[in-house]
Backbone as a ProteinNet text record, in pm:
[ID]
protein_1_A
[PRIMARY]
XXXXXXXXXXXXXXXXXXXXXXXXXXXXXXXXXXXXXXXXXXXXXXXXXXXXXXXXXXXXXXXXXXXXXXXXXXXXXXXXXXXXXXXXXXXXXXXXXXXXXXXXXXXXXXXXXXXXXXXXXXXXX
[TERTIARY]
12012.7	12099.2	12130.4	12252.5	12297	12381.1	12325.2	12398.3	12456.3	12581.3	12643.7	12629	12625.9	12612	12724.9	12839.1	12952.3	12926.9	12847.5	12822.9	12707.2	12623.6	12509.4	12549	12586.7	12629.7	12553.4	12547.1	12485.8	12341.2	12284.2	12147	12057.7	11933.9	11839.2	11789.7	11723.3	11671.5	11568.5	11486.3	11384.1	11448.6	11550.6	11616.2	11688.1	11743.9	11809.2	11704.8	11589.3	11482.7	11432.5	11415.2	11370.9	11472.6	11598	11702.3	11707.1	11699.8	11699.5	11574.1	11461.2	11337.7	11350.9	11408.5	11430.3	11526.2	11632.7	11728.6	11660.3	11581.5	11509.7	11411.3	11339.8	11245.2	11315.2	11427.4	11498.2	11563.7	11606	11658.8	11546.5	11428.5	11313.1	11274.8	11270.6	11236.5	11337.1	11464	11567.8	11553.5	11527	11512.7	11390.5	11290.1	11170.9	11182.8	11254.6	11261.6	11368	11481.9	11593.1	11554.4	11486.7	11448.8	11355.9	11270.7	11182.1	11265	11365.1	11447.5	11543.5	11584.1	11664.2	11582.6	11456.2	11367.6	11342.8	11328.3	11308	11431.5	11548.6	11670.3	11668.9	11612.4	11601.1	11502.9	11395.1	11297.5	11363.4	11439	11506.8	11610.7	11683.1	11784.3	11717.8	11600.5	11528.4	11483.3	11437.8	11399.2	11520.3	11632.3	11753.6	11801.2	11792.1	11831.7	11738.2	11610.2	11513.3	11541.2	11572.5	11603	11729.6	11825	11951.2	11940.8	11829.4	11812	11809.1	11872.7	11866	11725.9	11680.7	11549.1	11433.2	11439.9	11330.8	11202.1	11212.8	11093	11020.8	11087.4	11025.1	10960.4	10981.8	10923.2	10775.3	10700.4	10557	10534.9	10414.6	10381.4	10394.9	10354.1	10364.9	10511.6	10599.5	10741.4	10803.6	10764.9	10818.6	10771.6	10642	10587.5	10648.3	10665.9	10724.5	10869.4	10943.7	11082.7	11091.8	11006.7	11006.4	10966.7	10864.6	10819.5	10926.7	11000.5	11109.5	11220.2	11253.3	11356.5	11311.9	11183.2	11132.6	11132.9	11102.2	11101.4	11242.7	11339.6	11478.3	11529.3	11490.8	11539.5	11448.7	11348.2	11256.4	11185.4	11135.3	11056.9	10909.7	10840.4	10700.5	10604.6	10656.6	10570.5	10506.9	10569.7	10517.3	10424.5	10300	10199.8	10183.3	10113.8	10092	10020.4	9925	9848	9924.6	10040.4	10122	10209.1	10219.7	10304.6	10217.4	10255	10183.1	10279.2	10240.1	10321.9	10241.5	10296.3	10231.2	10319	10258.2	10332.9	10262.2	10340.1	10290.7	10397.2	10379	10475.9	10614	10709.2	10847.4	10878.9	10778	10793.3	10731.5	10800.9	10748.2	10777.4	10678.2	10694.7	10649.4	10739	10709.6	10702.6	10592.3	10565.6	10538.7	10608.9	10583.5	10551.4	10429.6	10387.1	10326.9	10392.2	10345.6	10368.9	10305.1	10324.2	10344.1	10415.6	10445.8	10403.7	10331.4	10289.6	10357.2	10426.4	10495.2	10440.6	10401.8	10349.5	10466.8	10461.9	10567	10533.5	10430	10390.3	10238.4	10175	10031.1	9952.1	9897.4	9817.4	9892.4	10022.3	10106	10177.4	10154	10214.4	10291.6	10378.7	10460	10425	10394.4	10359.3	10468.6	10517.7	10616.5	10560.9	10559.4	10509	10625.1	10626.9	10733.9	10675.3	10744.1	10703.1	10828.8	10846.8	10961.9	10912.9	10984.1	10945.9	11065.3	11050.1	11147.3	11078.7	11138.7	11086.5	11197.4	11158.5	11254.9	11190.6	11270.7	11219.6	11171.4	11115.8	11065.9	10915.1	10844.9	10699	10646.8
6328.8	6377	6523.6	6554	6688.2	6743	6838.6	6898.1	7031.3	7049.1	7176.8	7274.6	7406.6	7506.6	7504.6	7449.7	7447.1	7355.1	7252.7	7157.7	7200.4	7293.8	7338.3	7463.3	7444.2	7555.2	7552.6	7670.5	7678.3	7722.7	7739.2	7784	7665.6	7676.1	7572.1	7599.5	7503.3	7518.9	7631.4	7643	7748	7886.2	7905.9	8036.6	8070.1	7971	7994.8	8037.6	7972.1	8007.3	8149	8185.9	8321.2	8426.8	8399.9	8495.4	8509.9	8399	8405.4	8476	8456.3	8525.8	8676.4	8719.2	8862.9	8922.1	8852.2	8899.9	8909.8	8808	8810	8924.9	8953.4	9063.9	9196.8	9219.4	9346.5	9358.5	9248.9	9252	9287.9	9226.7	9258.2	9404.9	9454.4	9594	9687.1	9654.6	9735.9	9733.9	9617.6	9607	9681.2	9701.5	9774.8	9925.2	9966	10107	10183.7	10123.6	10193.9	10247.6	10171.4	10228.6	10349.1	10353.4	10468.2	10594.1	10584.4	10701.3	10734.9	10636.1	10665.2	10745.3	10707.1	10782.4	10923.3	10935.1	11067.8	11156.3	11097.5	11172.4	11223.5	11144.9	11188.6	11304.6	11301.3	11411	11538.5	11526.4	11643	11698.6	11611.3	11660.1	11727.6	11679.4	11745	11884.2	11898.5	12030.8	12123.8	12070.3	12151.6	12196.1	12106.5	12142.6	12248.8	12238	12338.4	12472.6	12468.9	12592.4	12659	12579.5	12632.3	12687.5	12661.9	12713.1	12865.5	12928.2	13074.1	13121.6	13224.3	13284.9	13186.7	13100	13004	13075.9	13190.3	13264.2	13327	13335.3	13392.3	13285.9	13159.6	13051.5	13037.3	12986.9	12967	12840.8	12827.4	12709.3	12582.3	12589.4	12473.8	12434	12531.3	12500.7	12437.1	12484.3	12427.6	12284	12260.7	12125.4	12031.4	12080.4	12000.4	11964.6	12061.3	12037.1	11930.8	11942.2	11843.2	11704.8	11697.7	11566.9	11500.9	11579.4	11522.7	11468.9	11542.5	11496.1	11368	11361.3	11241.3	11123.1	11148	11041.7	10987.9	11076.6	11035.5	10953.3	10991.9	10925.1	10811.7	10775.3	10665.8	10687.4	10808.6	10838.4	10829.6	10729.9	10708.6	10737.5	10769.4	10792.9	10931.1	11028	11164.4	11178.2	11207.9	11226.1	11375.1	11403	11541.3	11622.9	11562.4	11634.5	11653.5	11589	11605.9	11731.9	11791.9	11910	12034.6	12130.7	12257.4	12370.3	12450.5	12563.9	12691.6	12781.9	12910	13018.7	13101.7	13208.2	13340.4	13439.7	13577.2	13670.2	13714.8	13806.4	13744.6	13796.6	13750.6	13654.8	13586.4	13494.3	13360.8	13252	13118.8	13029.8	12948.3	12849.6	12715.1	12618.3	12483.1	12392.6	12322.7	12235.6	12094.8	11995.8	11856.5	11781.9	11732.6	11656.5	11525.6	11415.5	11286.2	11179.5	11066.5	10954.5	10827.7	10735.2	10608.4	10496	10399.8	10283.7	10160.7	10085.2	9964.1	9847.1	9743.9	9625.1	9544.7	9516.7	9437.9	9289.1	9249.3	9109.7	9103.9	9025.8	9002	9131.7	9162.2	9283.4	9390.9	9378.5	9476.3	9562.9	9695.1	9788.6	9895.6	9962.6	10070.7	10197.5	10306.5	10434.3	10535.4	10602.6	10709.5	10835.2	10945.8	11073.3	11170.6	11243.6	11339.3	11473.8	11579.6	11714.6	11798	11844	11926.8	12048.6	12160.4	12281.2	12372.8	12470.3	12577	12702.2	12815.6	12945.4	13020.1	13094.1	13174.2	13307.6	13410.7	13541.9	13619	13736.8	13824.1	13837	13819.1	13822.4	13962.7
14681.1	14574.7	14602.2	14624.4	14658.9	14543.8	14468.5	14356.2	14400.3	14378.4	14413.9	14298.4	14328.9	14223.4	14121	14156.7	14063.8	13944.8	13964.5	13857.1	13767.3	13814.1	13735.1	13656.5	13534.7	13450.9	13319.3	13255.2	13123.6	13128.5	13010	12995.8	12962.2	13002.1	12964.4	12822.6	12765.7	12629.7	12622.7	12725	12727.1	12731.2	12810.1	12817.8	12687.4	12621.9	12492.5	12388.8	12386.5	12292.3	12320.4	12447.4	12481.5	12439	12462.3	12423.1	12271.2	12199.9	12053.3	12001.7	12068.2	12029.7	12048.2	12159	12181.8	12079.4	12052.6	11952.1	11815.7	11779.4	11651.7	11643.2	11753.4	11754.6	11731.5	11798.5	11781.7	11644.7	11587.3	11450.2	11352.6	11370.3	11286	11299	11421.8	11445.8	11377.4	11387.8	11324	11172.2	11116	10970.1	10918.2	11001.6	10960.3	10983.9	11088.5	11126.4	11047.8	11024.7	10959	10820.8	10733.3	10603.1	10613	10716	10734.6	10756.9	10842.5	10872.1	10758.2	10680.1	10560.9	10459.8	10440.8	10351.5	10404.3	10535.2	10593.1	10570.3	10575.2	10543.4	10400	10309.2	10169.7	10156.3	10234.7	10232.8	10284.8	10393.3	10449.5	10353.1	10284.1	10189.6	10069	10028.1	9918.7	9960.6	10084.7	10134.8	10145	10191.6	10201.2	10062.4	9964.5	9828.1	9771.4	9801.9	9756.4	9822.8	9949.6	10023.2	9970	9923.9	9874	9731.3	9665.1	9528.9	9530.4	9433.8	9428.3	9390.3	9456.2	9430.4	9443	9543	9562.2	9600.3	9666.2	9706.6	9587.4	9473.4	9353.8	9265.4	9297.6	9218.4	9253.1	9158.1	9181	9264.4	9315.9	9395.9	9312.4	9186	9097.8	9078.4	9056.7	9035.6	9159.9	9277.4	9401.9	9419	9399.2	9412.1	9307.1	9186.4	9079.5	9111.3	9162.3	9199.5	9308.5	9410	9517.7	9467.1	9383.9	9334.9	9247.9	9170.3	9089.9	9179.1	9284.7	9378.3	9449.5	9485.9	9551.6	9455.7	9329.2	9229.5	9206	9199.2	9178.6	9296.4	9419	9539.4	9587.2	9508.2	9540.9	9674.9	9696.5	9816.5	9777.5	9831.2	9795.2	9910	10028.2	10144.1	10143.2	10077.3	10074.5	9954.7	9984	9878.4	9848	9739.7	9696.2	9803	9871.1	9972.7	10103.8	10118.3	10238.7	10232.1	10114	10094.5	10094.8	10178.1	10185.7	10148.5	10050.1	10007.1	10029.2	10112.2	10139.7	10079.7	9992.9	9926.3	9947.3	9992.1	10007.4	9950.9	9830.8	9771	9759	9837.8	9831.8	9947.4	9997.7	10110	10071.8	10107	10081	10202	10237	10342.9	10287.9	10294.6	10247.1	10369.4	10381.5	10495.2	10443.5	10496.9	10461.1	10590.2	10598.2	10715.5	10665.6	10701.1	10653.2	10759.3	10738.6	10829	10748.4	10809.4	10745.6	10839.3	10786.7	10864.3	10803.7	10888.9	10845.9	10926.4	10858.2	10925.1	10982.2	11111.3	11174.6	11167.9	11241.3	11245.4	11255.7	11172.6	11177.1	11191.9	11308.9	11325.2	11403.6	11412.9	11483.4	11380.4	11389	11294.2	11367.7	11294.3	11347.4	11271.3	11344.5	11284.7	11315.8	11213	11230.6	11165.3	11239.7	11189.2	11176	11065.1	11039.4	11000.3	11038.1	11003.4	10979.1	10857.3	10820.6	10745.1	10761.5	10689.6	10675.8	10587.4	10577.7	10528	10559.4	10515.9	10443.9	10343.1	10268.5	10232.4	10227.8	10191.9	10313.6	10286.8	10391.5	10376.4	10487.3	10483.2	10470.7
[MASK]
+++++++++++++++++++++++++++++++++++++++++++++++++++++++++++++++++++++++++++++++++++++++++++++++++++++++++++++++++++++++++++++

């Protein structure tokens, strides 16, 4: 039996299943990763809004933390905890540091970890 390459066309069932499995994996990965970065964008916009406030360097540490927590509550950001926010104040200088990580379960015992670090400084030290 002599089969020519012209008559053998198409994919086998195994190759179709593998291709669909790869596509499914990347779709799952995208659906898990995109919300993490959308939330991080909300954290960055909250920091930018805080930085744009007039006389932010004159506000107390409590007022800065309260302002950030209200912005996070409005934007449904739950990954940033109170202990992830660091506020350093020296006279007319303020530095706000947010360092947090997010863990998302992908499949069974496979998880995805994303670490973020954002900060801003205002005033003169």
